[in-house]
PASEBA-1860 file (N, C-alpha, C; in nm, 3 decimals):
! residues 175
1> MAEENKPS> 2.135/-11.826/-4.652/2.216/-11.742/-4.734/2.130/-11.631/-4.792 ~ 2.180/-11.512/-4.792/2.108/-11.398/-4.848/2.127/-11.391/-4.997 ~ 2.016/-11.354/-5.064/2.027/-11.338/-5.209/2.066/-11.196/-5.241 ~ 2.143/-11.179/-5.346/2.179/-11.045/-5.391/2.076/-11.000/-5.493 ~ 2.035/-10.873/-5.484/1.944/-10.817/-5.583/2.026/-10.758/-5.696 ~ 2.034/-10.831/-5.802/2.105/-10.781/-5.920/2.003/-10.746/-6.025 ~ 2.019/-10.629/-6.087/1.924/-10.596/-6.193/1.938/-10.694/-6.307 ~ 1.823/-10.739/-6.358/1.825/-10.830/-6.471/1.864/-10.752/-6.596
9> AGGNSQAA> 1.907/-10.822/-6.694/1.952/-10.757/-6.817/1.837/-10.681/-6.880 ~ 1.854/-10.551/-6.897/1.755/-10.470/-6.968/1.653/-10.404/-6.877 ~ 1.534/-10.460/-6.864/1.414/-10.403/-6.807/1.423/-10.317/-6.684 ~ 1.456/-10.372/-6.570/1.451/-10.299/-6.444/1.552/-10.186/-6.437 ~ 1.673/-10.206/-6.487/1.773/-10.100/-6.478/1.734/-9.982/-6.568 ~ 1.672/-10.006/-6.682/1.627/-9.898/-6.770/1.514/-9.819/-6.704 ~ 1.420/-9.889/-6.640/1.309/-9.823/-6.572/1.361/-9.737/-6.457 ~ 1.459/-9.785/-6.384/1.517/-9.708/-6.273/1.587/-9.584/-6.326
17> ADQQNKPQ> 1.657/-9.596/-6.436/1.726/-9.480/-6.495/1.625/-9.377/-6.543 ~ 1.513/-9.422/-6.602/1.410/-9.329/-6.648/1.348/-9.255/-6.531 ~ 1.327/-9.325/-6.418/1.272/-9.262/-6.299/1.365/-9.152/-6.247 ~ 1.494/-9.175/-6.250/1.589/-9.077/-6.199/1.597/-8.956/-6.290 ~ 1.583/-8.974/-6.420/1.590/-8.863/-6.516/1.460/-8.784/-6.524 ~ 1.351/-8.842/-6.480/1.221/-8.775/-6.483/1.221/-8.661/-6.381 ~ 1.175/-8.539/-6.421/1.172/-8.430/-6.323/1.075/-8.462/-6.210 ~ 1.117/-8.433/-6.089/1.036/-8.463/-5.972/0.928/-8.357/-5.955
25> LQFSVQRI> 0.806/-8.402/-5.934/0.693/-8.314/-5.909/0.709/-8.253/-5.770 ~ 0.702/-8.121/-5.764/0.713/-8.053/-5.636/0.612/-7.940/-5.631 ~ 0.533/-7.935/-5.524/0.438/-7.827/-5.501/0.443/-7.792/-5.354 ~ 0.468/-7.665/-5.324/0.466/-7.623/-5.185/0.425/-7.477/-5.176 ~ 0.357/-7.445/-5.069/0.318/-7.307/-5.040/0.434/-7.242/-4.967 ~ 0.487/-7.135/-5.023/0.599/-7.065/-4.960/0.551/-6.956/-4.863 ~ 0.444/-6.885/-4.904/0.394/-6.776/-4.820/0.254/-6.739/-4.866 ~ 0.167/-6.703/-4.771/0.034/-6.651/-4.801/0.025/-6.514/-4.735
33> YVKDISFE> -0.020/-6.415/-4.812/-0.019/-6.278/-4.761/-0.127/-6.193/-4.828 ~ -0.161/-6.082/-4.764/-0.252/-5.983/-4.821/-0.167/-5.886/-4.901 ~ -0.196/-5.875/-5.030/-0.119/-5.788/-5.118/-0.176/-5.647/-5.117 ~ -0.309/-5.636/-5.112/-0.374/-5.505/-5.111/-0.508/-5.520/-5.041 ~ -0.549/-5.416/-4.969/-0.675/-5.421/-4.896/-0.733/-5.279/-4.889 ~ -0.865/-5.271/-4.907/-0.930/-5.141/-4.905/-1.073/-5.156/-4.852 ~ -1.116/-5.059/-4.773/-1.253/-5.058/-4.722/-1.303/-4.914/-4.722 ~ -1.421/-4.895/-4.778/-1.482/-4.763/-4.780/-1.627/-4.775/-4.736
41> APNSPAVF> -1.670/-4.686/-4.649/-1.810/-4.675/-4.608/-1.850/-4.529/-4.629 ~ -1.877/-4.491/-4.755/-1.895/-4.349/-4.788/-2.018/-4.284/-4.727 ~ -2.118/-4.361/-4.688/-2.241/-4.302/-4.635/-2.258/-4.325/-4.486 ~ -2.145/-4.348/-4.416/-2.156/-4.362/-4.271/-2.146/-4.222/-4.209 ~ -2.205/-4.195/-4.101/-2.280/-4.284/-4.013/-2.428/-4.299/-4.049 ~ -2.475/-4.229/-4.152/-2.618/-4.234/-4.187/-2.665/-4.377/-4.217 ~ -2.578/-4.458/-4.277/-2.616/-4.595/-4.314/-2.648/-4.680/-4.190 ~ -2.592/-4.644/-4.075/-2.618/-4.720/-3.953/-2.749/-4.680/-3.885
49> QQPFKPKV> -2.813/-4.574/-3.933/-2.935/-4.524/-3.869/-3.061/-4.576/-3.937 ~ -3.045/-4.669/-4.028/-3.160/-4.728/-4.097/-3.148/-4.879/-4.097 ~ -3.259/-4.950/-4.118/-3.251/-5.097/-4.121/-3.156/-5.142/-4.232 ~ -3.075/-5.241/-4.202/-2.975/-5.289/-4.297/-3.036/-5.397/-4.385 ~ -3.063/-5.362/-4.510/-3.117/-5.456/-4.609/-3.020/-5.457/-4.727 ~ -2.915/-5.536/-4.715/-2.808/-5.528/-4.814/-2.838/-5.596/-4.948 ~ -2.782/-5.538/-5.052/-2.778/-5.600/-5.184/-2.629/-5.611/-5.217 ~ -2.580/-5.735/-5.229/-2.437/-5.760/-5.246/-2.403/-5.781/-5.393
57> SLDLNTSS> -2.302/-5.709/-5.439/-2.245/-5.731/-5.572/-2.102/-5.778/-5.551 ~ -2.072/-5.896/-5.602/-1.941/-5.957/-5.578/-1.868/-5.979/-5.710 ~ -1.742/-5.941/-5.714/-1.657/-5.963/-5.831/-1.534/-6.039/-5.784 ~ -1.497/-6.142/-5.859/-1.386/-6.228/-5.821/-1.296/-6.250/-5.942 ~ -1.166/-6.222/-5.927/-1.069/-6.242/-6.035/-0.945/-6.311/-5.979 ~ -0.878/-6.385/-6.066/-0.750/-6.445/-6.028/-0.646/-6.409/-6.132 ~ -0.523/-6.404/-6.088/-0.411/-6.382/-6.179/-0.289/-6.454/-6.123 ~ -0.191/-6.478/-6.211/-0.068/-6.542/-6.167/0.048/-6.492/-6.252
65> QKVGEDLY> 0.166/-6.499/-6.193/0.287/-6.462/-6.265/0.405/-6.538/-6.208 ~ 0.502/-6.563/-6.295/0.625/-6.628/-6.251/0.715/-6.520/-6.191 ~ 0.766/-6.546/-6.072/0.849/-6.446/-6.005/0.992/-6.494/-5.979 ~ 1.020/-6.617/-6.013/1.154/-6.671/-5.993/1.160/-6.814/-6.044 ~ 1.274/-6.877/-6.025/1.293/-7.016/-6.066/1.193/-7.105/-5.991 ~ 1.097/-7.161/-6.064/0.994/-7.249/-6.009/0.910/-7.180/-5.901 ~ 0.902/-7.047/-5.901/0.828/-6.971/-5.800/0.722/-6.886/-5.869 ~ 0.598/-6.900/-5.825/0.486/-6.832/-5.887/0.404/-6.759/-5.781
73> EVVIKVTA> 0.358/-6.639/-5.817/0.266/-6.565/-5.732/0.126/-6.579/-5.792 ~ 0.030/-6.616/-5.709/-0.109/-6.625/-5.749/-0.186/-6.528/-5.661 ~ -0.276/-6.450/-5.724/-0.353/-6.348/-5.653/-0.502/-6.367/-5.681 ~ -0.580/-6.365/-5.574/-0.727/-6.361/-5.586/-0.769/-6.220/-5.546 ~ -0.845/-6.155/-5.634/-0.898/-6.022/-5.602/-1.048/-6.036/-5.579 ~ -1.093/-6.001/-5.459/-1.233/-6.005/-5.421/-1.280/-5.862/-5.402 ~ -1.384/-5.824/-5.477/-1.443/-5.691/-5.463/-1.589/-5.709/-5.427 ~ -1.628/-5.656/-5.311/-1.767/-5.665/-5.266/-1.822/-5.525/-5.248
81> QVTHSEEG> -1.927/-5.494/-5.325/-1.995/-5.366/-5.307/-2.133/-5.397/-5.254 ~ -2.165/-5.339/-5.139/-2.293/-5.363/-5.076/-2.369/-5.231/-5.075 ~ -2.490/-5.237/-5.133/-2.576/-5.119/-5.138/-2.698/-5.144/-5.053 ~ -2.760/-5.035/-5.011/-2.885/-5.042/-4.937/-2.992/-5.071/-5.041 ~ -3.063/-5.182/-5.026/-3.154/-5.229/-5.131/-3.266/-5.130/-5.164 ~ -3.314/-5.056/-5.066/-3.426/-4.965/-5.092/-3.381/-4.838/-5.164 ~ -3.270/-4.780/-5.123/-3.226/-4.652/-5.177/-3.118/-4.665/-5.283 ~ -3.048/-4.775/-5.284/-2.939/-4.792/-5.380/-2.811/-4.721/-5.341
89> TTSFLAEI> -2.805/-4.665/-5.220/-2.683/-4.599/-5.176/-2.581/-4.703/-5.129 ~ -2.456/-4.673/-5.149/-2.350/-4.766/-5.111/-2.334/-4.770/-4.960 ~ -2.346/-4.890/-4.905/-2.320/-4.910/-4.762/-2.170/-4.922/-4.741 ~ -2.106/-5.011/-4.821/-1.960/-5.022/-4.815/-1.906/-5.087/-4.941 ~ -1.778/-5.067/-4.961/-1.702/-5.128/-5.070/-1.577/-5.187/-5.007 ~ -1.558/-5.317/-5.025/-1.440/-5.384/-4.971/-1.365/-5.452/-5.085 ~ -1.234/-5.432/-5.089/-1.149/-5.496/-5.189/-1.032/-5.563/-5.120 ~ -1.012/-5.689/-5.153/-0.902/-5.766/-5.095/-0.826/-5.835/-5.206
97> EQAGLFRI> -0.695/-5.823/-5.205/-0.610/-5.902/-5.294/-0.532/-5.997/-5.205 ~ -0.575/-6.122/-5.202/-0.510/-6.227/-5.124/-0.412/-6.298/-5.217 ~ -0.287/-6.307/-5.175/-0.184/-6.363/-5.262/-0.110/-6.478/-5.194 ~ -0.043/-6.555/-5.278/0.039/-6.664/-5.227/0.156/-6.687/-5.319 ~ 0.268/-6.728/-5.260/0.385/-6.770/-5.337/0.389/-6.922/-5.333 ~ 0.398/-6.982/-5.451/0.396/-7.127/-5.464/0.521/-7.174/-5.538 ~ 0.589/-7.272/-5.483/0.702/-7.335/-5.551/0.647/-7.456/-5.625 ~ 0.660/-7.453/-5.757/0.605/-7.559/-5.841/0.711/-7.601/-5.942
105> SGIEGAQL> 0.743/-7.730/-5.942/0.836/-7.782/-6.042/0.789/-7.921/-6.085 ~ 0.832/-7.960/-6.203/0.792/-8.089/-6.256/0.656/-8.086/-6.323 ~ 0.595/-7.970/-6.334/0.466/-7.953/-6.400/0.486/-7.846/-6.508 ~ 0.437/-7.873/-6.626/0.453/-7.776/-6.736/0.325/-7.768/-6.817 ~ 0.320/-7.668/-6.905/0.213/-7.655/-7.002/0.076/-7.638/-6.941 ~ -0.019/-7.714/-6.998/-0.159/-7.704/-6.957/-0.178/-7.744/-6.811 ~ -0.099/-7.841/-6.764/-0.112/-7.885/-6.625/-0.067/-7.774/-6.529 ~ 0.039/-7.702/-6.563/0.084/-7.588/-6.482/-0.021/-7.477/-6.484
113> DHTLGAFC> -0.075/-7.448/-6.602/-0.178/-7.346/-6.615/-0.299/-7.380/-6.529 ~ -0.339/-7.507/-6.528/-0.451/-7.551/-6.446/-0.419/-7.537/-6.297 ~ -0.298/-7.573/-6.259/-0.258/-7.561/-6.119/-0.264/-7.416/-6.072 ~ -0.212/-7.324/-6.156/-0.212/-7.182/-6.121/-0.351/-7.119/-6.129 ~ -0.435/-7.170/-6.219/-0.566/-7.110/-6.240/-0.678/-7.167/-6.156 ~ -0.661/-7.288/-6.103/-0.769/-7.350/-6.025/-0.723/-7.400/-5.889 ~ -0.614/-7.477/-5.885/-0.572/-7.538/-5.759/-0.523/-7.433/-5.659 ~ -0.432/-7.346/-5.702/-0.377/-7.244/-5.611/-0.486/-7.149/-5.559
121> PNVLFPYA> -0.580/-7.100/-5.644/-0.688/-7.017/-5.590/-0.773/-7.090/-5.486 ~ -0.792/-7.222/-5.503/-0.865/-7.299/-5.402/-0.792/-7.297/-5.268 ~ -0.660/-7.296/-5.270/-0.581/-7.288/-5.147/-0.597/-7.150/-5.083 ~ -0.599/-7.045/-5.165/-0.602/-6.907/-5.115/-0.739/-6.859/-5.070 ~ -0.846/-6.912/-5.129/-0.978/-6.855/-5.104/-1.021/-6.852/-4.957 ~ -0.999/-6.956/-4.879/-1.039/-6.946/-4.737/-0.974/-6.828/-4.664 ~ -0.851/-6.796/-4.701/-0.783/-6.680/-4.640/-0.849/-6.549/-4.685 ~ -0.885/-6.541/-4.812/-0.952/-6.421/-4.865/-1.089/-6.403/-4.799
129> RECADNLV> -1.160/-6.513/-4.783/-1.293/-6.508/-4.721/-1.284/-6.460/-4.576 ~ -1.189/-6.513/-4.502/-1.171/-6.472/-4.362/-1.131/-6.325/-4.354 ~ -1.044/-6.282/-4.444/-0.999/-6.143/-4.446/-1.116/-6.049/-4.477 ~ -1.200/-6.086/-4.573/-1.316/-6.004/-4.609/-1.412/-5.992/-4.492 ~ -1.441/-6.104/-4.426/-1.532/-6.101/-4.312/-1.478/-6.012/-4.200 ~ -1.350/-6.025/-4.171/-1.286/-5.946/-4.066/-1.290/-5.797/-4.101 ~ -1.258/-5.764/-4.225/-1.254/-5.625/-4.269/-1.392/-5.560/-4.260 ~ -1.492/-5.629/-4.310/-1.629/-5.577/-4.309/-1.679/-5.563/-4.166
137> NRGGFPPL> -1.647/-5.659/-4.082/-1.687/-5.654/-3.941/-1.624/-5.536/-3.871 ~ -1.497/-5.509/-3.900/-1.430/-5.393/-3.839/-1.490/-5.261/-3.887 ~ -1.555/-5.265/-4.004/-1.624/-5.146/-4.055/-1.760/-5.126/-3.993 ~ -1.801/-5.215/-3.902/-1.928/-5.200/-3.832/-2.043/-5.274/-3.896 ~ -2.015/-5.360/-3.994/-2.120/-5.433/-4.064/-2.111/-5.582/-4.030 ~ -2.221/-5.655/-4.053/-2.214/-5.800/-4.032/-2.121/-5.865/-4.135 ~ -2.059/-5.977/-4.102/-1.968/-6.043/-4.196/-2.038/-6.080/-4.327 ~ -1.964/-6.085/-4.435/-2.019/-6.119/-4.566/-2.057/-6.266/-4.578
145> MLAPVNFE> -1.979/-6.353/-4.514/-2.002/-6.497/-4.520/-2.006/-6.544/-4.666 ~ -1.898/-6.518/-4.738/-1.889/-6.557/-4.878/-1.903/-6.708/-4.893 ~ -1.980/-6.749/-4.990/-1.999/-6.891/-5.018/-1.873/-6.947/-5.082 ~ -1.851/-7.077/-5.068/-1.736/-7.138/-5.137/-1.744/-7.114/-5.288 ~ -1.629/-7.109/-5.351/-1.621/-7.083/-5.494/-1.561/-7.205/-5.564 ~ -1.618/-7.242/-5.677/-1.569/-7.353/-5.756/-1.470/-7.299/-5.860 ~ -1.344/-7.292/-5.823/-1.243/-7.239/-5.915/-1.218/-7.332/-6.033 ~ -1.250/-7.460/-6.019/-1.240/-7.553/-6.132/-1.336/-7.510/-6.242
153> AIYAQKKK> -1.460/-7.476/-6.204/-1.560/-7.433/-6.302/-1.522/-7.298/-6.363 ~ -1.472/-7.207/-6.282/-1.429/-7.076/-6.334/-1.316/-7.094/-6.433 ~ -1.221/-7.181/-6.401/-1.109/-7.208/-6.491/-1.159/-7.269/-6.622 ~ -1.252/-7.364/-6.614/-1.307/-7.428/-6.734/-1.380/-7.326/-6.822 ~ -1.455/-7.236/-6.760/-1.525/-7.131/-6.836/-1.425/-7.038/-6.905 ~ -1.319/-7.003/-6.835/-1.216/-6.916/-6.892/-1.152/-6.983/-7.014 ~ -1.118/-7.110/-7.002/-1.056/-7.183/-7.113/-1.152/-7.194/-7.231 ~ -1.280/-7.214/-7.203/-1.380/-7.222/-7.309/-1.391/-7.089/-7.383
161> REAEQAQQ> -1.395/-6.977/-7.308/-1.401/-6.844/-7.370/-1.278/-6.820/-7.457 ~ -1.160/-6.856/-7.405/-1.035/-6.837/-7.481/-1.038/-6.919/-7.610 ~ -1.089/-7.040/-7.604/-1.097/-7.125/-7.724/-1.194/-7.065/-7.826 ~ -1.307/-7.014/-7.777/-1.405/-6.951/-7.867/-1.348/-6.826/-7.932 ~ -1.275/-6.746/-7.854/-1.213/-6.625/-7.909/-1.107/-6.660/-8.012 ~ -1.029/-6.762/-7.986/-0.927/-6.806/-8.081/-0.993/-6.856/-8.210 ~ -1.104/-6.926/-8.196/-1.175/-6.977/-8.314/-1.233/-6.859/-8.394 ~ -1.288/-6.760/-8.328/-1.344/-6.643/-8.396/-1.234/-6.566/-8.468
169> QGEQTTQ> -1.120/-6.551/-8.405/-1.008/-6.480/-8.468/-0.957/-6.558/-8.588 ~ -0.955/-6.691/-8.578/-0.913/-6.775/-8.689/-1.007/-6.762/-8.807 ~ -1.137/-6.754/-8.779/-1.238/-6.737/-8.885/-1.225/-6.601/-8.950 ~ -1.193/-6.497/-8.872/-1.178/-6.362/-8.926/-1.058/-6.350/-9.017 ~ -0.949/-6.418/-8.985/-0.827/-6.407/-9.067/-0.842/-6.485/-9.197 ~ -0.930/-6.586/-9.202/-0.948/-6.662/-9.325/-1.047/-6.595/-9.421 ~ -1.118/-6.496/-9.373/-1.215/-6.427/-9.459/-1.151/-6.318/-9.542
END
């Protein structure tokens, strides 16, 4: 004879109801795309007539914005300026804005901020790195070969700076 599964009085039926009312966590990549791209080689062709001894200056920024119901755009901006180390003349300047649309629901507050500030950039960075290498190579230079970036550490530093600024502002208003 088969047994019937009947919820016992109280416990299990309440837990099942709480599970159904809890918002479901959802994260998905909707689209990855290049939002903006720029390459300049202001001293070509002269830069190709001398030994290439590059000095790389790299700037990396992230931003995010809500663009719809549970839809967020995250952008990584990579700016690489390469100068000739002996003369200081610019060999090239490459700028890439790699973006992605992410559907995120069931996450709020600090956890959402962390997802947008660290997790999503980690998803996008390999695309930005490949785009930068391709762009620089098409400009006649060797690929940049950007090293992996720890967006968790960058996010933690940003939060620490924001907390310090808030504390300084709080001290100024009490004086």
